[in-house]
C-alpha positions as CSV (number, residue, x, y, z in Angstrom):
1,M,-11.9,9.7,2.6
2,L,-8.9,8.1,4.5
3,Y,-7.0,11.3,5.2
4,P,-6.1,13.1,7.3
5,L,-4.3,10.5,9.4
6,K,-2.8,12.1,12.4
7,N,-0.1,9.5,13.3
8,L,3.1,9.8,11.3
9,H,3.7,6.1,11.1
10,L,0.3,5.5,9.7
11,Q,0.7,8.3,7.1
12,R,3.9,6.6,5.9
13,L,2.2,3.2,6.0
14,W,-0.7,4.2,3.8
15,W,1.7,5.6,1.3
16,A,3.7,2.4,1.4
17,L,0.5,0.4,0.6
18,D,-1.2,2.7,-1.8
19,S,1.5,4.4,-3.8
20,P,2.1,3.1,-7.4
21,A,4.7,0.4,-8.1
22,L,8.1,1.6,-9.5
23,L,8.6,-1.5,-11.7
24,A,6.8,-3.1,-14.6
25,Q,7.8,-6.7,-14.0
26,P,5.7,-9.9,-14.2
27,L,6.3,-10.5,-10.4
28,V,5.2,-7.1,-9.3
29,T,2.2,-7.2,-7.0
30,R,-0.2,-4.7,-5.5
31,Y,-0.9,-4.7,-1.8
32,F,-4.7,-4.4,-2.2
33,I,-6.5,-7.4,-3.7
34,D,-9.4,-5.2,-4.8
35,A,-11.3,-2.0,-4.0
36,E,-13.1,-3.7,-1.1
37,H,-9.8,-4.7,0.5
38,Q,-8.6,-1.1,0.1
39,R,-11.7,0.2,1.8
40,Q,-11.3,-2.2,4.7
41,M,-7.8,-1.1,5.3
42,R,-8.9,2.5,5.3
43,E,-11.3,1.7,8.1
44,V,-8.6,-0.2,10.0
45,L,-6.1,2.7,9.8
46,H,-8.8,5.1,11.0
47,S,-9.5,2.9,14.0
48,L,-5.8,2.5,14.8
49,D,-5.2,6.3,14.4
50,A,-7.5,6.9,17.4
51,D,-4.7,5.5,19.7
52,G,-1.6,7.1,18.2
53,E,0.4,6.5,21.3
54,S,0.1,2.8,20.9
55,I,1.4,3.0,17.3
56,N,4.3,5.2,18.4
57,S,5.1,2.7,21.2
58,H,5.1,-0.2,18.8
59,F,7.7,1.3,16.4
60,Q,9.7,2.8,19.3
61,K,10.2,-0.7,20.7
62,L,11.8,-1.8,17.4
63,G,14.7,0.5,18.0
64,P,16.8,2.5,15.5
65,M,17.1,0.9,12.0
66,P,17.9,1.8,8.4
67,M,15.0,3.3,6.5
68,G,14.7,0.2,4.3
69,R,14.2,-2.0,7.3
70,Y,11.7,0.5,8.8
71,F,9.8,0.4,5.4
72,E,9.6,-3.4,5.8
73,Q,8.2,-3.0,9.3
74,L,5.4,-0.9,8.0
75,F,4.3,-3.8,5.8
76,F,4.6,-6.3,8.7
77,F,2.5,-4.0,10.9
78,A,-0.2,-3.6,8.2
79,I,-0.4,-7.4,7.5
80,Q,-0.8,-8.1,11.2
81,H,-3.9,-5.9,11.2
82,D,-5.2,-7.1,7.8
83,S,-8.0,-9.7,7.6
84,Q,-7.0,-10.6,4.0
85,Y,-3.5,-11.8,4.9
86,E,-1.7,-14.0,7.5
87,L,1.9,-13.1,8.3
88,L,3.8,-16.4,8.4
89,E,7.4,-15.2,8.6
90,E,9.5,-12.1,8.3
91,N,13.2,-11.8,7.4
92,R,13.5,-15.6,7.1
93,Q,17.3,-16.2,6.8
94,I,18.6,-18.9,4.4
95,F,21.9,-20.6,5.3
96,E,24.3,-22.8,3.5
97,G,26.3,-24.4,6.2
98,K,27.4,-21.5,8.5
99,I,27.1,-18.9,5.7
100,T,24.0,-16.8,5.2
101,R,22.9,-17.0,1.6
102,G,20.1,-14.4,2.0
103,E,16.7,-13.9,3.5
104,L,13.1,-13.8,2.5
105,D,11.7,-10.4,3.4
106,L,8.2,-11.7,4.0
107,V,6.2,-14.9,3.8
108,L,2.4,-14.6,4.0
109,R,-0.8,-16.5,3.3
110,N,-3.2,-14.8,0.9
111,K,-6.5,-15.8,2.6
112,R,-8.5,-14.9,-0.5
113,S,-6.6,-17.3,-2.8
114,G,-5.3,-19.6,-0.1
115,G,-1.8,-19.3,-1.7
116,I,1.5,-18.8,0.1
117,E,3.5,-15.8,-1.2
118,H,7.1,-14.6,-0.8
119,W,7.3,-10.8,-1.0
120,E,10.6,-9.0,-1.6
121,I,10.1,-5.4,-0.3
122,A,12.2,-2.5,-1.4
123,L,12.1,1.3,-1.2
124,K,14.2,3.2,-3.8
125,F,15.0,6.7,-4.8
126,Y,17.0,7.0,-8.1
127,L,18.0,10.0,-10.2
128,Q,18.4,9.7,-13.9
129,I,21.7,11.1,-15.1
130,K,21.5,10.3,-18.8
131,N,18.5,10.6,-21.2
132,N,18.3,6.9,-22.1
133,A,16.5,3.8,-21.0
134,Q,19.6,2.1,-19.4
135,P,18.8,1.3,-15.8
136,Q,22.4,1.8,-14.7
137,H,21.9,5.5,-15.4
138,M,19.3,5.7,-12.6
139,L,21.6,6.4,-9.6
140,G,21.0,6.5,-5.9
141,P,21.8,9.8,-4.2
142,S,25.1,8.4,-3.0
143,T,25.9,7.0,-6.5
144,R,26.9,3.7,-4.9
145,D,23.6,2.1,-6.1
146,N,21.8,2.1,-9.3
147,L,18.6,0.6,-10.8
148,G,20.5,-1.9,-12.9
149,K,22.2,-3.4,-9.9
150,K,19.0,-3.5,-7.9
151,L,17.1,-5.3,-10.6
152,E,19.9,-7.8,-10.9
153,K,19.9,-8.4,-7.2
154,L,16.1,-8.7,-6.9
155,L,15.6,-10.9,-9.9
156,G,18.8,-12.8,-9.9
157,A,19.5,-13.3,-6.2
158,Q,16.5,-12.5,-3.9
159,I,13.5,-13.8,-5.8
160,P,15.1,-17.2,-6.5
161,L,15.5,-17.9,-2.8
162,S,12.0,-19.1,-2.4
163,K,12.7,-21.8,-5.0
164,I,15.4,-23.6,-2.9
165,D,14.6,-27.0,-1.4
166,E,14.5,-25.7,2.2
167,I,11.7,-23.2,1.4
168,Q,9.8,-25.4,-0.9
169,K,9.7,-28.1,1.8
170,D,8.2,-25.6,4.3
171,Y,6.0,-23.9,1.8
172,P,5.2,-26.0,-1.3
173,G,4.2,-23.9,-4.3
174,I,5.2,-20.6,-2.7
175,E,4.9,-17.7,-5.2
176,P,7.5,-15.0,-5.3
177,K,6.3,-11.4,-5.6
178,L,7.9,-7.9,-5.8
179,M,6.7,-4.9,-3.8
180,V,9.0,-2.1,-4.8
181,K,8.0,1.5,-4.0
182,G,9.7,4.9,-4.1
183,I,10.3,7.9,-6.4
184,F,12.4,8.3,-9.5
185,F,13.8,11.8,-10.2
186,Y,14.6,13.3,-13.6
187,P,16.6,16.4,-14.6
188,W,14.6,19.5,-13.9
189,Q,13.2,21.1,-17.0
190,Q,14.9,18.6,-19.3
191,S,13.7,15.7,-21.4
192,W,13.9,12.2,-19.9
193,T,13.4,8.6,-20.9
194,L,11.6,5.8,-19.1
195,S,14.1,3.2,-18.0
196,K,13.8,-0.4,-19.0
197,G,11.6,-2.4,-16.5
198,V,10.1,0.8,-15.0
199,S,6.3,1.4,-14.7
200,A,5.0,4.4,-16.6
201,D,2.8,5.2,-13.6
202,H,5.6,5.4,-11.1
203,L,6.0,8.5,-8.8
204,K,8.2,11.1,-10.4
205,G,10.2,14.0,-9.1
206,A,12.9,16.3,-10.4
207,W,16.5,16.9,-9.5
208,L,18.5,20.1,-9.9
209,S,21.8,21.6,-8.9
210,L,22.3,24.0,-5.9
211,D,23.1,26.7,-8.4
212,A,19.8,26.0,-10.3
213,L,17.9,26.2,-7.0
214,A,19.2,29.8,-6.6
215,S,17.1,30.8,-9.6
216,F,14.2,28.7,-8.7
217,N,11.2,30.9,-8.1
218,D,8.0,29.5,-6.5
219,S,5.6,31.4,-4.3
220,S,2.6,29.0,-4.7
221,G,3.4,26.5,-2.0
222,K,5.3,25.6,1.2
223,W,8.4,23.5,1.4
224,L,10.0,20.9,3.6
225,L,13.6,19.6,3.8
226,R,13.2,15.8,4.4
227,K,15.5,13.6,6.4
228,K,15.2,9.8,6.5
229,P,12.8,8.2,7.2
230,D,10.7,11.1,6.1
231,W,11.8,10.3,2.5
232,I,8.8,7.9,2.8
233,G,5.8,9.8,1.5
234,G,2.4,10.5,2.7
235,L,3.2,13.4,4.9
236,Q,0.3,15.8,5.8
237,F,0.1,18.8,8.0
238,M,-2.9,20.5,9.6
239,D,-0.9,23.8,9.6
240,D,2.2,25.2,8.1
241,K,4.3,25.7,11.2
242,T,6.9,23.2,10.2
243,L,6.9,24.3,6.5
244,L,9.0,26.9,4.8
245,D,8.7,29.5,2.0
246,I,11.0,29.1,-0.9
247,R,13.5,31.7,0.4
248,E,13.8,29.9,3.7
249,M,14.2,26.6,1.9
250,K,17.1,27.9,-0.2
251,T,18.8,29.1,3.0
252,L,18.3,25.8,4.7
253,C,19.6,23.8,1.7
254,Q,22.8,26.0,1.7
255,E,23.3,25.2,5.4
256,A,22.6,21.5,4.9
257,F,25.4,21.3,2.2
258,S,27.8,22.8,4.7
259,E,27.2,19.8,6.9
260,E,26.9,17.0,4.4
261,K,27.8,16.6,0.7
262,G,25.0,14.4,-0.6
263,P,21.9,15.5,-2.4
264,Q,19.1,16.9,-0.2
265,F,15.5,15.8,-0.6
266,I,12.9,18.6,-0.5
267,S,9.2,18.6,-1.3
268,R,6.6,21.2,-2.0
269,F,3.2,21.2,-0.2
270,R,-0.1,22.7,-1.3
271,L,-3.1,23.6,0.8
272,M,-6.0,21.3,-0.1
273,D,-9.3,21.4,1.9
274,G,-7.5,22.8,4.9
275,I,-4.7,20.2,4.9
276,W,-1.1,20.7,3.6
277,E,-0.4,17.8,1.2
278,E,2.6,16.7,-0.8
279,E,2.5,18.1,-4.3
280,S,6.0,17.5,-5.8
281,Y,9.4,16.1,-5.0
282,F,12.9,17.3,-5.7
283,F,16.5,16.4,-5.0
284,V,18.9,19.4,-4.7
285,C,22.4,18.1,-5.7
286,P,25.9,19.5,-5.3
287,N,26.9,21.4,-8.5
288,E,29.4,18.7,-9.3
289,W,27.1,15.7,-8.6
290,P,27.5,12.9,-9.5
291,E,31.2,13.3,-10.2
292,N,32.0,14.5,-6.7
293,Q,30.5,11.6,-4.9
């Protein structure tokens, strides 16, 4: 068994590598080449976990960054410690004159196949607001982003970057790949529809209004209000000191809404073999969401 990992960065890293893909697209790739590769990385992470201070120091030196950038850094770190891959470039910028056209998130060599691959890495959390398959009805918590826009950007703008002459000259035959992880949330206790282009096996959560949370009764687990970058999964606790019961969680959500208007990410944990593990995911939204955003 891999778990429990003690270091928080490594917990998030394993989730990044091992969680199911969000999308069902021809370019979607898995991190692990096969079961043996997965086993090898388990051993690597166990070894690294013995010196958690070095891990913390590595990520501390990177400085503050948005959660999406941090998510990319988890992959860069993994590949640097992975015998199956060779990291060639990260965040390679593409210019047209003095204008930045875009960047390749990651360029690597797959040592098993010998091929060069361009990975676009993304972490997304979307909430379905209408019971249909239209990707534009999967909204980000701030409502400024949606799945339709993201697919258009990934497939129409970012993936084609590896086909331009500059990149083909440096890496002939480079293959573009998508590595998109995260969680999609559906209206609590309501029917929902799988959006176009989404994998049936993706991680799922529920969203509900603050008023609905008031009538939410659950005494079977413990709860955590999650702030970025702890939206990234894989969290585990050896005890419940930082976890809350449902009454405490409701109070904390009320307080959080007095400070910020956006949806709040909470999750329920259950005790499994002496370890508190993630069981389910929720967004608690303002009663008027998404109209009030």
